[in-house]
C-alpha positions as CSV (number, residue, x, y, z in Angstrom):
1,M,110.0,282.1,63.7
2,S,111.4,278.7,63.0
3,T,109.6,275.5,63.2
4,F,110.5,272.0,64.5
5,H,108.5,268.8,64.1
6,G,105.6,270.9,62.8
7,L,105.5,272.9,65.7
8,R,105.8,276.7,66.3
9,E,106.1,278.8,69.6
10,G,102.7,279.9,70.7
11,D,101.1,276.8,69.2
12,E,98.5,274.8,71.2
13,A,98.2,271.3,71.7
14,E,96.5,268.6,73.6
15,L,99.4,266.1,75.4
16,E,99.2,263.3,77.7
17,I,101.7,263.5,80.6
18,T,103.6,260.3,80.9
19,Q,106.3,260.8,83.4
20,M,108.0,263.4,85.8
21,A,111.3,265.2,84.9
22,R,114.2,265.3,87.5
23,D,113.1,269.0,88.1
24,G,109.5,268.3,88.8
25,R,107.9,269.1,85.4
26,G,105.8,266.8,83.7
27,L,106.9,265.0,80.4
28,G,105.1,264.2,77.2
29,R,105.6,263.9,73.7
30,L,104.1,265.6,70.6
31,N,105.1,264.9,67.2
32,G,108.1,262.9,68.4
33,L,109.3,265.9,70.3
34,L,109.7,265.6,74.0
35,V,107.7,268.5,76.0
36,F,108.3,269.7,79.4
37,V,105.3,271.0,81.2
38,S,105.2,273.0,84.4
39,G,102.6,272.2,86.7
40,A,101.5,268.8,85.2
41,S,101.5,265.4,86.5
42,P,101.5,261.9,85.1
43,G,98.1,260.6,84.1
44,E,96.9,264.1,83.1
45,K,95.7,265.1,79.7
46,V,96.5,268.8,79.2
47,M,95.9,271.5,76.7
48,V,99.5,273.4,76.5
49,R,100.8,276.3,74.7
50,I,104.6,276.0,73.5
51,V,106.5,278.7,75.1
52,K,109.9,277.6,73.9
53,L,111.3,275.4,71.1
54,G,114.2,273.6,70.8
55,V,115.9,271.0,68.3
56,R,115.1,268.3,71.0
57,H,112.6,269.0,73.2
58,A,110.0,271.9,74.0
59,E,109.0,273.8,77.0
60,A,105.2,274.4,77.4
61,E,102.6,275.9,79.7
62,V,99.3,274.4,80.7
63,I,96.1,276.1,79.7
64,N,93.5,273.6,80.6
65,S,93.9,270.0,82.3
66,Q,92.1,266.9,82.8
67,R,93.0,264.0,85.1
68,M,92.6,260.8,83.0
69,A,90.7,257.9,84.7
70,T,92.9,254.8,85.7
71,A,91.7,251.1,85.4
72,S,91.8,250.9,89.2
73,A,89.7,254.0,89.7
74,S,86.6,252.3,87.7
75,A,86.7,248.9,89.7
């Protein structure tokens, strides 16, 4: 099993979703690698499992999700 960016398929990590991809998946970065996450939305902090790893991006599945509080929500 090869590794890129210090990651392997099956690894679990916490990731902040910062934007949406054109196909509706959430996007975040992990160790500089772009990660596509099905079922995740911007503003969520998710625990993910890497299911597919490429040179320029990875695909992951959500294990656990937590919506992050925004400044407007606390005002």
